[in-house]
N, C-alpha and C positions, 0 to 999 in steps of 0.2 A: 367129367372133366378130370384131368390128371393134375394131382397137386403134390408137390415134392418140396422136401427142403434142399434138395441139391440143385445145382446152377445148369444142369443139363437133363435131359431125358433119354435114357440109353435107347438107341434106334431111331431117334428122332431127331429133326433139327428145327431150329427156331426160325421162323419166316418172317415173324414181325413181333416187335415187342409194343405191347398196348399200354405200358404204364405200371405204376404202382398201385397196388389195390390194397386195402385193408378192412377188416372187420372187428367188430368190438362187442362184447357182451358183459354187462354188470349186472350182478345179481345179489341181492340182499339175503343175509341169513338171518331166519326168524328167530324169536325167543327160544321156542321149543327146540328146534335144532341146535341151537347154541347149548342149551341145556343138556340135552342128551349126547351131544359130542363131548362136553366138557366132562360127564360122567364117564364117557368111554375113555377119554383121557387120563382120568384118575385111575382106573383099573388097567389101563394099558390097550393095547391092541389098536386095530385101525377103525378110523371113523367112516363108516360107510356112507353115512349121510353127507359128508363133505366130499367124499371121493365122488358120489353122484353128482352133486353140485359142480363139482370142478370139471368132470366129464360133459354135463350139460352145457356149460358156459363155453367149453372149448368147442363143441360141436357148433353151437349158435355163432360163435365168431369166425368158424371156417366157413360155415355156409353163407353167411353175410359176405365174407371176401370173396367166395365163388361167384355169388350173384352179381357182385360188381364187376368181376371179371369178365362173366358172360355179356354184362351191358356194354363193356368196352369191346366187345367182339374177340374175346380170347377164348382158347379152348384147352388152355392149362395155366397153372400158376407154378412158377419156379422160385427158389430160393425163400420159401416160405419160413417165417420165423413167428415163433408163438412166445407172448409175453404174459405173465401173470403178476397182479398186484392185489394188495388190500387197499381199501379206501375208506373214508367216511370216518366219524366218530367212532373211536373204540374200534376201528377196523372192521366195521360191519358189513362192508361191501366187498364183494370180490370182483376183479376185472381181468378178463381175458381178452388179448388183442392178438389178432393173426395179420400179417401183412407179408406181401410177397410181390413178384413182377409177373404181371398178367402177360402172356405171350400166346401166339398162333403158332403150333407145332405142326410138322407134317412128318410121316414115317421116311426114313431113309431108303432109297431104292436099292 
């Protein structure tokens, strides 16, 4: 399935719009991850733990969005937008949402 942030897919025409689709992933960061990430922040550098969590949440949200697009009969999602939020007490949860327009596209002749 083609997934793009653009409104069109080069070399393809939109034949049918199937509607807006979205996927969300909410992940909690546990105490040990927070502790080690905090230590990393004190000494500087990147937090590989949080980077992996963020990547995992993004992949989950995009996959859920694609599943909904397939269920709607689409073969592509255009105009995809990714949003990131922290939730919960003390910002202990990470939410990633992906949304876009499910469409049926065909190659241009």
